[in-house]
C-alpha positions as a printed Julia matrix, in Angstrom:
94×3 Matrix{Float64}:
  -5.9   -16.91  -166.92
  -6.04  -19.99  -164.67
  -6.24  -19.64  -160.9
  -3.34  -20.57  -158.7
  -3.63  -23.2   -156.0
  -3.84  -20.5   -153.33
  -6.67  -18.74  -155.15
  -8.6   -22.0   -155.54
  -8.15  -22.77  -151.84
  -9.38  -19.29  -150.83
 -12.38  -19.58  -153.15
 -13.28  -22.96  -151.67
 -13.05  -21.47  -148.16
 -15.31  -18.59  -149.17
 -17.86  -21.03  -150.63
 -17.88  -23.09  -147.45
 -18.28  -19.99  -145.29
 -21.18  -18.75  -147.43
 -22.87  -22.15  -147.24
 -22.61  -22.11  -143.44
 -23.72  -18.49  -142.98
 -26.51  -18.29  -145.56
 -27.5   -21.68  -146.98
 -30.52  -20.26  -148.83
 -28.38  -17.77  -150.75
 -25.75  -20.43  -151.48
 -28.45  -22.73  -152.83
 -29.92  -19.98  -154.99
 -26.5   -19.08  -156.39
 -25.69  -22.73  -157.08
 -28.99  -23.15  -158.96
 -28.05  -20.4   -161.39
 -30.14  -17.64  -162.9
 -30.99  -19.06  -166.32
 -34.74  -18.7   -165.73
 -34.57  -15.11  -164.51
 -34.75  -11.99  -166.55
 -33.07   -8.93  -165.1
 -35.68   -6.29  -164.38
 -38.65   -8.66  -164.72
 -40.73   -6.75  -162.21
 -39.69   -3.45  -163.8
 -41.82   -4.36  -166.82
 -44.9    -4.71  -164.64
 -44.22   -1.4   -162.88
 -43.84    0.26  -166.28
 -47.15   -1.25  -167.41
 -48.86    0.1   -164.29
 -47.33    3.54  -164.83
 -48.59    3.58  -168.42
 -52.0     2.49  -167.21
 -52.05    5.26  -164.62
 -51.12    7.77  -167.29
 -53.95    6.56  -169.52
 -56.37    6.61  -166.6
 -55.51   10.22  -165.76
 -55.59   11.29  -169.41
 -58.96    9.59  -169.84
 -60.28   11.38  -166.78
 -58.97   14.78  -167.91
 -60.26   14.36  -171.48
 -63.48   12.71  -170.33
 -62.71    9.66  -172.47
 -64.29    6.65  -170.8
 -62.62    4.09  -173.05
 -59.14    5.54  -172.47
 -59.74    5.48  -168.72
 -61.03    1.9   -168.87
 -57.95    0.77  -170.8
 -55.74    2.51  -168.25
 -57.58    0.83  -165.4
 -57.18   -2.54  -167.1
 -53.45   -1.99  -167.58
 -53.04   -1.11  -163.91
 -54.85   -4.31  -162.97
 -52.66   -6.34  -165.33
 -49.54   -4.8   -163.79
 -50.69   -5.64  -160.27
 -51.51   -9.19  -161.36
 -48.07   -9.58  -162.94
 -46.27   -8.29  -159.86
 -48.22  -10.66  -157.6
 -47.53  -13.58  -159.93
 -43.78  -12.81  -159.92
 -43.81  -12.55  -156.13
 -45.56  -15.91  -155.75
 -43.09  -17.52  -158.17
 -40.11  -16.15  -156.22
 -41.63  -17.29  -152.93
 -42.21  -20.78  -154.32
 -38.56  -20.97  -155.41
 -37.43  -19.96  -151.92
 -39.66  -22.59  -150.3
 -38.29  -25.45  -152.41
């Protein structure tokens, strides 16, 4: 369903107001989100949670290898979260 002239005018006014009030957000919205995955950092948190679970299970069962794998997964999750944060910060600074 096409927009009426009044709706187009109101939308243009809203865009101009957003650009004046928050230019960074307007720029980010105009750039699009094709390179973003929804929940990208959720994956890293899930990896860290799995690593923590393995670390605790390794400790309780006195399995050194299981604990070491858990510790490694926690480290990988932290690395991934930091990498995502740096990437987002770089996009904001552009």
